[in-house]
N, C-alpha and C positions, 0 to 999 in steps of 0.2 A: 936455672930459673929464667923464665921469659920476662920480657919487658912489657908484654901485653897484659891488660887486666883480665881477670876471670869474671865472666858475666854469668850470673846464676839466674836462670829464667826458664820456666816450664810452660810453653804455650798450651792452651790458648790464652792463658792469663798474661796480662801486660806487665805485672809486677816484676821488678828486677833488682838484684843486688849486683854492684860492680865492686870487685875487690882488686885493688891495684897491688903490684908487687911490693912487699915490705922493703924498707931500707933501714940501715943501722946508722942513724945520724950522729951518734956519740962514739961509734967505733968500739963499743964494749962487748959486743956479741951476746948481750943478755936481754936487751930491750930493742924491739923493732917498732917502726912506725909504718902504718898502712893507711893509705887513703881509701875511703869507703864512700860509695854513692848508693843511694836508694832512689828508685823511680817507680811511680805508679800513677796512672790517670791524672797527669798534670802536676803531681808532686815530684820534686827533685830536691834531694838533700845531700849535702857533701860534708865530709869531715875527716879528720885524721885521728886514728886510735893507736894506743900503745899496746903491743903484744909482748908477752913473756916469750923470750926466745930460748929454747932449750939448748943444753950443751950435750956433746957426745952423741949417743944414738937415740936420744929421746925425740919425740915428735912435738911440734907446737901443740899447745893444749886445745886450740880450736879444731885441729885435725882430729885429735883424740876424742873430743866431744862428738863430732859428726860421725866418726867411726863407731863410737859406742851406740849411737842411734841406729846406724846401719846394722850392727851386730844384734840389736834387740828388735829386729824387724817385725816380730810377732806382736809387739806392743808393750806398753807399760801404763801404769796409772799416774794421773796427775801431769804436772809440767816439769820439764827439765830445762835448765838454763846454763848459759855460759856468759861470761862478761870479760871485757877487755880490762887490762891493768888499770886504766884511767876511768873505767866505768862509762865511757862515752858510747860504747856499743854493747848491747845485750841481745843475745839470741836465745829465744825460747822455743821449745818443741813440745807439741802435744800429739799423741797417737790417737787416731779416731777409732781404733779397734777393727777397722775394715780395710787396712792395708795402706793408709795414707798418713803422712805426718805434716802438720802445719808448722812451718818455721816462721817465726816472727823476728824481724830485725828492728830493734829500737836504736836509733842514732840520736845522740844528744849533742847540742852545740858546745856547751862548757859544763862539765859534770859538776863543778863546785858552785855554779851560779844558781840561785833559787829561781831566776827568771829565764833560764836557758830554754831554747827551743827543743822540741822532741818530735822526731818523725818515726813512723812505724810502717813497715811494709811486710805483708804476709805472703808467703809462697807455700804452695802445697806440693809435696814430693811423694812419690810412690815409695813405700817403706822399705822395699827390698832393693831391687836393681838400681833405681834412681838415687836412693840415699847412698848406696855403696859407691856409685859412680861419682857423686858429689864429693864424698870423702876422698876418693882417689884423685879427683881433679884438684881439690884444694891441696892435698899432699904434694902433688906434682908442681902446682903453682907456687907454693911457698918455698919448696926446695930448701936451699941454703942461702943465707944472706950473702950478697956480694962482698968481697973483701976489698 
């Protein structure tokens, strides 16, 4: 696993997600914490989210979610979504039926607070090659937690 963040951005759009390498602060191997940043047109939001960390040969569920979107490149009806364990990060996906997927990242300050801030950044990804590359990049980026 690299110590550099994974920057998800598809020019010419300025929107970007920055996913930092996860860490295991409790040393249990089951829950990881990942710093996340969202940027777009003057907006800059940062937070930490909890991820379920799989054991043995399973992949992190965020990787599985993105791989599922890549596998269904021809499209689907409605919206699909993934959410972090603590609910602070929600990623939604909609296929436009024309070869593109809109991925929305919602990052919340404190998931249990009724007055928490919420930031949303939308990126558009080509449903085939780009989505597959995004899933592969995330798989490589997350790798295994450092021991």
